[in-house]
Predicted model as a PDB file, atoms N, CA, C, CB and O in Angstrom, pLDDT in the B-factor column:
MODEL        1                                                                  
ATOM      1  N   MET A   1       0.816  -1.195   0.000  1.00 77.00           N  
ATOM      2  CA  MET A   1       0.000   0.000   0.000  1.00 77.00           C  
ATOM      3  C   MET A   1       0.859   1.256   0.000  1.00 77.00           C  
ATOM      4  CB  MET A   1      -0.928  -0.001   1.196  1.00 77.00           C  
ATOM      5  O   MET A   1       0.522   2.237  -0.664  1.00 77.00           O  
ATOM      6  N   LYS A   2       1.959   1.236   0.734  1.00 90.00           N  
ATOM      7  CA  LYS A   2       2.828   2.406   0.773  1.00 90.00           C  
ATOM      8  C   LYS A   2       3.461   2.674  -0.588  1.00 90.00           C  
ATOM      9  CB  LYS A   2       3.913   2.222   1.826  1.00 90.00           C  
ATOM     10  O   LYS A   2       3.663   3.824  -0.977  1.00 90.00           O  
ATOM     11  N   ALA A   3       3.767   1.604  -1.300  1.00 91.00           N  
ATOM     12  CA  ALA A   3       4.386   1.782  -2.614  1.00 91.00           C  
ATOM     13  C   ALA A   3       3.415   2.453  -3.580  1.00 91.00           C  
ATOM     14  CB  ALA A   3       4.850   0.429  -3.181  1.00 91.00           C  
ATOM     15  O   ALA A   3       3.815   3.320  -4.357  1.00 91.00           O  
ATOM     16  N   ALA A   4       2.158   2.065  -3.538  1.00 92.00           N  
ATOM     17  CA  ALA A   4       1.158   2.665  -4.423  1.00 92.00           C  
ATOM     18  C   ALA A   4       0.970   4.145  -4.088  1.00 92.00           C  
ATOM     19  CB  ALA A   4      -0.190   1.913  -4.310  1.00 92.00           C  
ATOM     20  O   ALA A   4       0.861   4.976  -4.990  1.00 92.00           O  
ATOM     21  N   ARG A   5       0.932   4.472  -2.818  1.00 94.00           N  
ATOM     22  CA  ARG A   5       0.787   5.879  -2.420  1.00 94.00           C  
ATOM     23  C   ARG A   5       1.999   6.689  -2.862  1.00 94.00           C  
ATOM     24  CB  ARG A   5       0.601   5.997  -0.892  1.00 94.00           C  
ATOM     25  O   ARG A   5       1.861   7.829  -3.305  1.00 94.00           O  
ATOM     26  N   TYR A   6       3.179   6.102  -2.743  1.00 93.00           N  
ATOM     27  CA  TYR A   6       4.393   6.797  -3.177  1.00 93.00           C  
ATOM     28  C   TYR A   6       4.370   7.047  -4.682  1.00 93.00           C  
ATOM     29  CB  TYR A   6       5.641   5.985  -2.796  1.00 93.00           C  
ATOM     30  O   TYR A   6       4.713   8.138  -5.138  1.00 93.00           O  
ATOM     31  N   LEU A   7       3.962   6.030  -5.459  1.00 92.00           N  
ATOM     32  CA  LEU A   7       3.916   6.197  -6.911  1.00 92.00           C  
ATOM     33  C   LEU A   7       2.873   7.237  -7.321  1.00 92.00           C  
ATOM     34  CB  LEU A   7       3.614   4.859  -7.588  1.00 92.00           C  
ATOM     35  O   LEU A   7       3.104   8.014  -8.247  1.00 92.00           O  
ATOM     36  N   CYS A   8       1.739   7.254  -6.643  1.00 92.00           N  
ATOM     37  CA  CYS A   8       0.727   8.282  -6.932  1.00 92.00           C  
ATOM     38  C   CYS A   8       1.261   9.669  -6.599  1.00 92.00           C  
ATOM     39  CB  CYS A   8      -0.570   8.010  -6.138  1.00 92.00           C  
ATOM     40  O   CYS A   8       1.066  10.614  -7.364  1.00 92.00           O  
ATOM     41  N   TRP A   9       1.938   9.791  -5.454  1.00 94.00           N  
ATOM     42  CA  TRP A   9       2.514  11.076  -5.088  1.00 94.00           C  
ATOM     43  C   TRP A   9       3.565  11.508  -6.111  1.00 94.00           C  
ATOM     44  CB  TRP A   9       3.131  11.005  -3.686  1.00 94.00           C  
ATOM     45  O   TRP A   9       3.619  12.672  -6.508  1.00 94.00           O  
ATOM     46  N   LEU A  10       4.394  10.561  -6.527  1.00 92.00           N  
ATOM     47  CA  LEU A  10       5.451  10.866  -7.484  1.00 92.00           C  
ATOM     48  C   LEU A  10       4.868  11.331  -8.820  1.00 92.00           C  
ATOM     49  CB  LEU A  10       6.345   9.642  -7.694  1.00 92.00           C  
ATOM     50  O   LEU A  10       5.359  12.293  -9.409  1.00 92.00           O  
ATOM     51  N   ALA A  11       3.823  10.650  -9.298  1.00 91.00           N  
ATOM     52  CA  ALA A  11       3.187  11.050 -10.557  1.00 91.00           C  
ATOM     53  C   ALA A  11       2.543  12.425 -10.409  1.00 91.00           C  
ATOM     54  CB  ALA A  11       2.131  10.005 -10.993  1.00 91.00           C  
ATOM     55  O   ALA A  11       2.598  13.238 -11.331  1.00 91.00           O  
ATOM     56  N   TRP A  12       1.931  12.691  -9.249  1.00 94.00           N  
ATOM     57  CA  TRP A  12       1.302  13.990  -9.028  1.00 94.00           C  
ATOM     58  C   TRP A  12       2.345  15.102  -8.969  1.00 94.00           C  
ATOM     59  CB  TRP A  12       0.480  13.970  -7.738  1.00 94.00           C  
ATOM     60  O   TRP A  12       2.120  16.203  -9.470  1.00 94.00           O  
ATOM     61  N   ALA A  13       3.482  14.806  -8.355  1.00 95.00           N  
ATOM     62  CA  ALA A  13       4.536  15.813  -8.229  1.00 95.00           C  
ATOM     63  C   ALA A  13       5.165  16.148  -9.578  1.00 95.00           C  
ATOM     64  CB  ALA A  13       5.611  15.328  -7.265  1.00 95.00           C  
ATOM     65  O   ALA A  13       5.715  17.236  -9.752  1.00 95.00           O  
ATOM     66  N   GLN A  14       5.089  15.228 -10.526  1.00 95.00           N  
ATOM     67  CA  GLN A  14       5.689  15.452 -11.841  1.00 95.00           C  
ATOM     68  C   GLN A  14       4.632  15.350 -12.943  1.00 95.00           C  
ATOM     69  CB  GLN A  14       6.823  14.438 -12.095  1.00 95.00           C  
ATOM     70  O   GLN A  14       4.860  14.743 -13.989  1.00 95.00           O  
ATOM     71  N   LYS A  15       3.479  15.954 -12.686  1.00 95.00           N  
ATOM     72  CA  LYS A  15       2.366  15.812 -13.627  1.00 95.00           C  
ATOM     73  C   LYS A  15       2.672  16.373 -15.009  1.00 95.00           C  
ATOM     74  CB  LYS A  15       1.146  16.493 -13.076  1.00 95.00           C  
ATOM     75  O   LYS A  15       2.112  15.896 -15.996  1.00 95.00           O  
ATOM     76  N   GLY A  16       3.539  17.366 -15.107  1.00 95.00           N  
ATOM     77  CA  GLY A  16       3.917  17.885 -16.416  1.00 95.00           C  
ATOM     78  C   GLY A  16       4.680  16.853 -17.232  1.00 95.00           C  
ATOM     79  O   GLY A  16       4.426  16.675 -18.423  1.00 95.00           O  
ATOM     80  N   ARG A  17       5.612  16.180 -16.584  1.00 96.00           N  
ATOM     81  CA  ARG A  17       6.374  15.137 -17.289  1.00 96.00           C  
ATOM     82  C   ARG A  17       5.495  13.952 -17.650  1.00 96.00           C  
ATOM     83  CB  ARG A  17       7.549  14.664 -16.435  1.00 96.00           C  
ATOM     84  O   ARG A  17       5.642  13.364 -18.721  1.00 96.00           O  
ATOM     85  N   VAL A  18       4.584  13.606 -16.755  1.00 95.00           N  
ATOM     86  CA  VAL A  18       3.667  12.497 -17.037  1.00 95.00           C  
ATOM     87  C   VAL A  18       2.782  12.845 -18.233  1.00 95.00           C  
ATOM     88  CB  VAL A  18       2.794  12.171 -15.793  1.00 95.00           C  
ATOM     89  O   VAL A  18       2.566  12.011 -19.112  1.00 95.00           O  
ATOM     90  N   ALA A  19       2.272  14.074 -18.265  1.00 96.00           N  
ATOM     91  CA  ALA A  19       1.423  14.504 -19.379  1.00 96.00           C  
ATOM     92  C   ALA A  19       2.213  14.527 -20.686  1.00 96.00           C  
ATOM     93  CB  ALA A  19       0.827  15.896 -19.095  1.00 96.00           C  
ATOM     94  O   ALA A  19       1.713  14.094 -21.725  1.00 96.00           O  
ATOM     95  N   LEU A  20       3.445  15.031 -20.634  1.00 97.00           N  
ATOM     96  CA  LEU A  20       4.287  15.062 -21.835  1.00 97.00           C  
ATOM     97  C   LEU A  20       4.581  13.646 -22.326  1.00 97.00           C  
ATOM     98  CB  LEU A  20       5.606  15.810 -21.551  1.00 97.00           C  
ATOM     99  O   LEU A  20       4.525  13.380 -23.527  1.00 97.00           O  
ATOM    100  N   GLY A  21       4.887  12.757 -21.420  1.00 96.00           N  
ATOM    101  CA  GLY A  21       5.146  11.366 -21.806  1.00 96.00           C  
ATOM    102  C   GLY A  21       3.924  10.696 -22.412  1.00 96.00           C  
ATOM    103  O   GLY A  21       4.036   9.945 -23.381  1.00 96.00           O  
ATOM    104  N   ALA A  22       2.750  10.972 -21.836  1.00 96.00           N  
ATOM    105  CA  ALA A  22       1.522  10.403 -22.385  1.00 96.00           C  
ATOM    106  C   ALA A  22       1.240  10.949 -23.777  1.00 96.00           C  
ATOM    107  CB  ALA A  22       0.340  10.691 -21.461  1.00 96.00           C  
ATOM    108  O   ALA A  22       0.823  10.208 -24.667  1.00 96.00           O  
ATOM    109  N   MET A  23       1.470  12.254 -23.967  1.00 97.00           N  
ATOM    110  CA  MET A  23       1.241  12.862 -25.272  1.00 97.00           C  
ATOM    111  C   MET A  23       2.203  12.303 -26.321  1.00 97.00           C  
ATOM    112  CB  MET A  23       1.387  14.382 -25.181  1.00 97.00           C  
ATOM    113  O   MET A  23       1.787  11.959 -27.428  1.00 97.00           O  
ATOM    114  N   LEU A  24       3.485  12.213 -25.972  1.00 94.00           N  
ATOM    115  CA  LEU A  24       4.458  11.687 -26.933  1.00 94.00           C  
ATOM    116  C   LEU A  24       4.195  10.217 -27.247  1.00 94.00           C  
ATOM    117  CB  LEU A  24       5.879  11.858 -26.395  1.00 94.00           C  
ATOM    118  O   LEU A  24       4.341   9.793 -28.393  1.00 94.00           O  
ATOM    119  N   GLY A  25       3.812   9.446 -26.247  1.00 94.00           N  
ATOM    120  CA  GLY A  25       3.474   8.041 -26.477  1.00 94.00           C  
ATOM    121  C   GLY A  25       2.280   7.889 -27.400  1.00 94.00           C  
ATOM    122  O   GLY A  25       2.263   7.018 -28.270  1.00 94.00           O  
ATOM    123  N   THR A  26       1.276   8.743 -27.208  1.00 94.00           N  
ATOM    124  CA  THR A  26       0.094   8.703 -28.064  1.00 94.00           C  
ATOM    125  C   THR A  26       0.439   9.091 -29.496  1.00 94.00           C  
ATOM    126  CB  THR A  26      -0.990   9.630 -27.517  1.00 94.00           C  
ATOM    127  O   THR A  26      -0.007   8.442 -30.442  1.00 94.00           O  
ATOM    128  N   LEU A  27       1.228  10.143 -29.656  1.00 90.00           N  
ATOM    129  CA  LEU A  27       1.634  10.556 -31.005  1.00 90.00           C  
ATOM    130  C   LEU A  27       2.452   9.473 -31.697  1.00 90.00           C  
ATOM    131  CB  LEU A  27       2.439  11.856 -30.944  1.00 90.00           C  
ATOM    132  O   LEU A  27       2.311   9.259 -32.901  1.00 90.00           O  
ATOM    133  N   TRP A  28       3.302   8.796 -30.944  1.00 89.00           N  
ATOM    134  CA  TRP A  28       4.113   7.726 -31.519  1.00 89.00           C  
ATOM    135  C   TRP A  28       3.226   6.575 -31.986  1.00 89.00           C  
ATOM    136  CB  TRP A  28       5.148   7.222 -30.495  1.00 89.00           C  
ATOM    137  O   TRP A  28       3.437   6.028 -33.068  1.00 89.00           O  
ATOM    138  N   MET A  29       2.227   6.204 -31.169  1.00 91.00           N  
ATOM    139  CA  MET A  29       1.343   5.102 -31.557  1.00 91.00           C  
ATOM    140  C   MET A  29       0.492   5.476 -32.773  1.00 91.00           C  
ATOM    141  CB  MET A  29       0.436   4.707 -30.380  1.00 91.00           C  
ATOM    142  O   MET A  29       0.254   4.640 -33.644  1.00 91.00           O  
ATOM    143  N   VAL A  30       0.036   6.721 -32.833  1.00 89.00           N  
ATOM    144  CA  VAL A  30      -0.709   7.170 -34.017  1.00 89.00           C  
ATOM    145  C   VAL A  30       0.208   7.148 -35.240  1.00 89.00           C  
ATOM    146  CB  VAL A  30      -1.293   8.600 -33.799  1.00 89.00           C  
ATOM    147  O   VAL A  30      -0.218   6.783 -36.336  1.00 89.00           O  
ATOM    148  N   GLY A  31       1.474   7.542 -35.045  1.00 86.00           N  
ATOM    149  CA  GLY A  31       2.441   7.504 -36.134  1.00 86.00           C  
ATOM    150  C   GLY A  31       2.669   6.099 -36.663  1.00 86.00           C  
ATOM    151  O   GLY A  31       2.968   5.919 -37.844  1.00 86.00           O  
ATOM    152  N   LEU A  32       2.531   5.101 -35.797  1.00 89.00           N  
ATOM    153  CA  LEU A  32       2.696   3.720 -36.251  1.00 89.00           C  
ATOM    154  C   LEU A  32       1.508   3.232 -37.076  1.00 89.00           C  
ATOM    155  CB  LEU A  32       2.898   2.807 -35.060  1.00 89.00           C  
ATOM    156  O   LEU A  32       1.639   2.281 -37.847  1.00 89.00           O  
ATOM    157  N   THR A  33       0.362   3.867 -36.922  1.00 92.00           N  
ATOM    158  CA  THR A  33      -0.806   3.447 -37.708  1.00 92.00           C  
ATOM    159  C   THR A  33      -0.860   4.104 -39.083  1.00 92.00           C  
ATOM    160  CB  THR A  33      -2.078   3.765 -36.951  1.00 92.00           C  
ATOM    161  O   THR A  33      -1.571   3.626 -39.967  1.00 92.00           O  
ATOM    162  N   LEU A  34      -0.123   5.185 -39.272  1.00 90.00           N  
ATOM    163  CA  LEU A  34      -0.187   5.907 -40.549  1.00 90.00           C  
ATOM    164  C   LEU A  34       0.473   5.196 -41.733  1.00 90.00           C  
ATOM    165  CB  LEU A  34       0.447   7.238 -40.383  1.00 90.00           C  
ATOM    166  O   LEU A  34      -0.103   5.217 -42.821  1.00 90.00           O  
ATOM    167  N   PRO A  35       1.645   4.567 -41.591  1.00 91.00           N  
ATOM    168  CA  PRO A  35       2.259   3.953 -42.779  1.00 91.00           C  
ATOM    169  C   PRO A  35       1.394   2.916 -43.491  1.00 91.00           C  
ATOM    170  CB  PRO A  35       3.537   3.311 -42.388  1.00 91.00           C  
ATOM    171  O   PRO A  35       1.345   2.943 -44.721  1.00 91.00           O  
ATOM    172  N   PRO A  36       0.704   1.997 -42.795  1.00 92.00           N  
ATOM    173  CA  PRO A  36      -0.147   1.066 -43.554  1.00 92.00           C  
ATOM    174  C   PRO A  36      -1.276   1.772 -44.319  1.00 92.00           C  
ATOM    175  CB  PRO A  36      -0.747   0.034 -42.610  1.00 92.00           C  
ATOM    176  O   PRO A  36      -1.608   1.394 -45.442  1.00 92.00           O  
ATOM    177  N   TYR A  37      -1.856   2.798 -43.694  1.00 91.00           N  
ATOM    178  CA  TYR A  37      -2.912   3.557 -44.368  1.00 91.00           C  
ATOM    179  C   TYR A  37      -2.363   4.261 -45.610  1.00 91.00           C  
ATOM    180  CB  TYR A  37      -3.537   4.588 -43.404  1.00 91.00           C  
ATOM    181  O   TYR A  37      -2.943   4.174 -46.692  1.00 91.00           O  
ATOM    182  N   LEU A  38      -1.248   4.951 -45.440  1.00 90.00           N  
ATOM    183  CA  LEU A  38      -0.663   5.680 -46.570  1.00 90.00           C  
ATOM    184  C   LEU A  38      -0.214   4.733 -47.671  1.00 90.00           C  
ATOM    185  CB  LEU A  38       0.518   6.526 -46.102  1.00 90.00           C  
ATOM    186  O   LEU A  38      -0.339   5.059 -48.852  1.00 90.00           O  
ATOM    187  N   LEU A  39       0.303   3.574 -47.308  1.00 90.00           N  
ATOM    188  CA  LEU A  39       0.715   2.601 -48.315  1.00 90.00           C  
ATOM    189  C   LEU A  39      -0.482   2.106 -49.107  1.00 90.00           C  
ATOM    190  CB  LEU A  39       1.437   1.422 -47.660  1.00 90.00           C  
ATOM    191  O   LEU A  39      -0.401   1.977 -50.328  1.00 90.00           O  
ATOM    192  N   SER A  40      -1.584   1.829 -48.441  1.00 92.00           N  
ATOM    193  CA  SER A  40      -2.774   1.366 -49.158  1.00 92.00           C  
ATOM    194  C   SER A  40      -3.323   2.457 -50.073  1.00 92.00           C  
ATOM    195  CB  SER A  40      -3.856   0.917 -48.166  1.00 92.00           C  
ATOM    196  O   SER A  40      -3.768   2.167 -51.184  1.00 92.00           O  
ATOM    197  N   ARG A  41      -3.297   3.713 -49.615  1.00 90.00           N  
ATOM    198  CA  ARG A  41      -3.758   4.809 -50.453  1.00 90.00           C  
ATOM    199  C   ARG A  41      -2.831   5.004 -51.655  1.00 90.00           C  
ATOM    200  CB  ARG A  41      -3.849   6.103 -49.635  1.00 90.00           C  
ATOM    201  O   ARG A  41      -3.291   5.264 -52.767  1.00 90.00           O  
ATOM    202  N   ALA A  42      -1.526   4.877 -51.424  1.00 89.00           N  
ATOM    203  CA  ALA A  42      -0.573   5.025 -52.523  1.00 89.00           C  
ATOM    204  C   ALA A  42      -0.790   3.949 -53.572  1.00 89.00           C  
ATOM    205  CB  ALA A  42       0.866   4.971 -52.001  1.00 89.00           C  
ATOM    206  O   ALA A  42      -0.729   4.231 -54.769  1.00 89.00           O  
ATOM    207  N   ILE A  43      -1.041   2.729 -53.143  1.00 91.00           N  
ATOM    208  CA  ILE A  43      -1.274   1.636 -54.088  1.00 91.00           C  
ATOM    209  C   ILE A  43      -2.592   1.845 -54.829  1.00 91.00           C  
ATOM    210  CB  ILE A  43      -1.282   0.278 -53.356  1.00 91.00           C  
ATOM    211  O   ILE A  43      -2.671   1.619 -56.037  1.00 91.00           O  
ATOM    212  N   ASP A  44      -3.635   2.280 -54.101  1.00 91.00           N  
ATOM    213  CA  ASP A  44      -4.936   2.513 -54.744  1.00 91.00           C  
ATOM    214  C   ASP A  44      -4.858   3.627 -55.780  1.00 91.00           C  
ATOM    215  CB  ASP A  44      -5.994   2.857 -53.693  1.00 91.00           C  
ATOM    216  O   ASP A  44      -5.585   3.594 -56.773  1.00 91.00           O  
ATOM    217  N   ASP A  45      -3.994   4.608 -55.567  1.00 89.00           N  
ATOM    218  CA  ASP A  45      -3.851   5.727 -56.512  1.00 89.00           C  
ATOM    219  C   ASP A  45      -2.690   5.515 -57.482  1.00 89.00           C  
ATOM    220  CB  ASP A  45      -3.648   7.036 -55.748  1.00 89.00           C  
ATOM    221  O   ASP A  45      -2.137   6.486 -58.000  1.00 89.00           O  
ATOM    222  N   ASN A  46      -2.320   4.278 -57.732  1.00 88.00           N  
ATOM    223  CA  ASN A  46      -1.257   3.928 -58.679  1.00 88.00           C  
ATOM    224  C   ASN A  46       0.072   4.597 -58.349  1.00 88.00           C  
ATOM    225  CB  ASN A  46      -1.673   4.305 -60.081  1.00 88.00           C  
ATOM    226  O   ASN A  46       0.752   5.113 -59.236  1.00 88.00           O  
ATOM    227  N   LEU A  47       0.431   4.586 -57.092  1.00 85.00           N  
ATOM    228  CA  LEU A  47       1.699   5.130 -56.594  1.00 85.00           C  
ATOM    229  C   LEU A  47       1.890   6.592 -56.997  1.00 85.00           C  
ATOM    230  CB  LEU A  47       2.869   4.295 -57.113  1.00 85.00           C  
ATOM    231  O   LEU A  47       2.935   6.978 -57.521  1.00 85.00           O  
ATOM    232  N   ALA A  48       0.868   7.385 -56.743  1.00 85.00           N  
ATOM    233  CA  ALA A  48       0.946   8.823 -57.002  1.00 85.00           C  
ATOM    234  C   ALA A  48       2.055   9.420 -56.148  1.00 85.00           C  
ATOM    235  CB  ALA A  48      -0.415   9.522 -56.710  1.00 85.00           C  
ATOM    236  O   ALA A  48       2.199   9.047 -54.984  1.00 85.00           O  
ATOM    237  N   PRO A  49       2.845  10.344 -56.703  1.00 87.00           N  
ATOM    238  CA  PRO A  49       3.996  10.888 -55.967  1.00 87.00           C  
ATOM    239  C   PRO A  49       3.635  11.505 -54.611  1.00 87.00           C  
ATOM    240  CB  PRO A  49       4.680  11.929 -56.809  1.00 87.00           C  
ATOM    241  O   PRO A  49       4.422  11.413 -53.670  1.00 87.00           O  
ATOM    242  N   GLY A  50       2.483  12.117 -54.499  1.00 88.00           N  
ATOM    243  CA  GLY A  50       2.101  12.743 -53.236  1.00 88.00           C  
ATOM    244  C   GLY A  50       1.983  11.738 -52.102  1.00 88.00           C  
ATOM    245  O   GLY A  50       2.433  11.991 -50.984  1.00 88.00           O  
ATOM    246  N   TRP A  51       1.369  10.588 -52.400  1.00 88.00           N  
ATOM    247  CA  TRP A  51       1.208   9.571 -51.363  1.00 88.00           C  
ATOM    248  C   TRP A  51       2.537   8.929 -51.014  1.00 88.00           C  
ATOM    249  CB  TRP A  51       0.217   8.506 -51.809  1.00 88.00           C  
ATOM    250  O   TRP A  51       2.793   8.609 -49.853  1.00 88.00           O  
ATOM    251  N   VAL A  52       3.374   8.742 -52.007  1.00 86.00           N  
ATOM    252  CA  VAL A  52       4.684   8.122 -51.755  1.00 86.00           C  
ATOM    253  C   VAL A  52       5.545   9.048 -50.904  1.00 86.00           C  
ATOM    254  CB  VAL A  52       5.406   7.792 -53.090  1.00 86.00           C  
ATOM    255  O   VAL A  52       6.234   8.591 -49.992  1.00 86.00           O  
ATOM    256  N   LEU A  53       5.511  10.344 -51.194  1.00 90.00           N  
ATOM    257  CA  LEU A  53       6.274  11.294 -50.384  1.00 90.00           C  
ATOM    258  C   LEU A  53       5.726  11.379 -48.958  1.00 90.00           C  
ATOM    259  CB  LEU A  53       6.255  12.681 -51.036  1.00 90.00           C  
ATOM    260  O   LEU A  53       6.492  11.492 -48.002  1.00 90.00           O  
ATOM    261  N   ALA A  54       4.402  11.324 -48.820  1.00 91.00           N  
ATOM    262  CA  ALA A  54       3.804  11.333 -47.487  1.00 91.00           C  
ATOM    263  C   ALA A  54       4.230  10.094 -46.703  1.00 91.00           C  
ATOM    264  CB  ALA A  54       2.268  11.403 -47.583  1.00 91.00           C  
ATOM    265  O   ALA A  54       4.536  10.177 -45.514  1.00 91.00           O  
ATOM    266  N   LEU A  55       4.248   8.956 -47.375  1.00 89.00           N  
ATOM    267  CA  LEU A  55       4.677   7.715 -46.724  1.00 89.00           C  
ATOM    268  C   LEU A  55       6.142   7.800 -46.314  1.00 89.00           C  
ATOM    269  CB  LEU A  55       4.456   6.510 -47.656  1.00 89.00           C  
ATOM    270  O   LEU A  55       6.505   7.374 -45.217  1.00 89.00           O  
ATOM    271  N   LEU A  56       6.974   8.338 -47.171  1.00 90.00           N  
ATOM    272  CA  LEU A  56       8.384   8.517 -46.843  1.00 90.00           C  
ATOM    273  C   LEU A  56       8.551   9.463 -45.657  1.00 90.00           C  
ATOM    274  CB  LEU A  56       9.151   9.051 -48.058  1.00 90.00           C  
ATOM    275  O   LEU A  56       9.329   9.186 -44.744  1.00 90.00           O  
ATOM    276  N   GLY A  57       7.826  10.568 -45.670  1.00 92.00           N  
ATOM    277  CA  GLY A  57       7.916  11.537 -44.568  1.00 92.00           C  
ATOM    278  C   GLY A  57       7.478  10.953 -43.242  1.00 92.00           C  
ATOM    279  O   GLY A  57       8.145  11.145 -42.226  1.00 92.00           O  
ATOM    280  N   VAL A  58       6.359  10.240 -43.243  1.00 89.00           N  
ATOM    281  CA  VAL A  58       5.884   9.630 -42.003  1.00 89.00           C  
ATOM    282  C   VAL A  58       6.872   8.564 -41.520  1.00 89.00           C  
ATOM    283  CB  VAL A  58       4.482   9.012 -42.205  1.00 89.00           C  
ATOM    284  O   VAL A  58       7.114   8.437 -40.319  1.00 89.00           O  
ATOM    285  N   GLY A  59       7.429   7.816 -42.440  1.00 87.00           N  
ATOM    286  CA  GLY A  59       8.416   6.805 -42.056  1.00 87.00           C  
ATOM    287  C   GLY A  59       9.651   7.421 -41.418  1.00 87.00           C  
ATOM    288  O   GLY A  59      10.183   6.891 -40.442  1.00 87.00           O  
ATOM    289  N   LEU A  60      10.104   8.535 -41.968  1.00 90.00           N  
ATOM    290  CA  LEU A  60      11.280   9.211 -41.404  1.00 90.00           C  
ATOM    291  C   LEU A  60      10.986   9.804 -40.038  1.00 90.00           C  
ATOM    292  CB  LEU A  60      11.764  10.305 -42.344  1.00 90.00           C  
ATOM    293  O   LEU A  60      11.807   9.706 -39.126  1.00 90.00           O  
ATOM    294  N   VAL A  61       9.823  10.420 -39.891  1.00 86.00           N  
ATOM    295  CA  VAL A  61       9.455  11.026 -38.608  1.00 86.00           C  
ATOM    296  C   VAL A  61       9.262   9.947 -37.540  1.00 86.00           C  
ATOM    297  CB  VAL A  61       8.167  11.868 -38.756  1.00 86.00           C  
ATOM    298  O   VAL A  61       9.694  10.119 -36.401  1.00 86.00           O  
ATOM    299  N   THR A  62       8.625   8.853 -37.899  1.00 83.00           N  
ATOM    300  CA  THR A  62       8.379   7.773 -36.944  1.00 83.00           C  
ATOM    301  C   THR A  62       9.683   7.111 -36.519  1.00 83.00           C  
ATOM    302  CB  THR A  62       7.433   6.732 -37.546  1.00 83.00           C  
ATOM    303  O   THR A  62       9.843   6.718 -35.363  1.00 83.00           O  
ATOM    304  N   ALA A  63      10.605   6.991 -37.456  1.00 82.00           N  
ATOM    305  CA  ALA A  63      11.888   6.355 -37.114  1.00 82.00           C  
ATOM    306  C   ALA A  63      12.666   7.249 -36.176  1.00 82.00           C  
ATOM    307  CB  ALA A  63      12.723   6.056 -38.384  1.00 82.00           C  
ATOM    308  O   ALA A  63      13.773   6.900 -35.766  1.00 82.00           O  
TER     309      ALA A  63                                                      
ENDMDL                                                                          
END                                                                             
């Protein structure tokens, strides 16, 4: 029980860092869902340059 109270206190004391970490984690997970979508759109549009560049950009940012 003391450990849980300590962890709650620690998270509360550093709520800015916790919020930043949650935001970055969420953006990273959303970034992982974009390449399959962009690849399917690029294939459906006969590898149009715009979709291919978007896929390349998202891949570079995610990496």
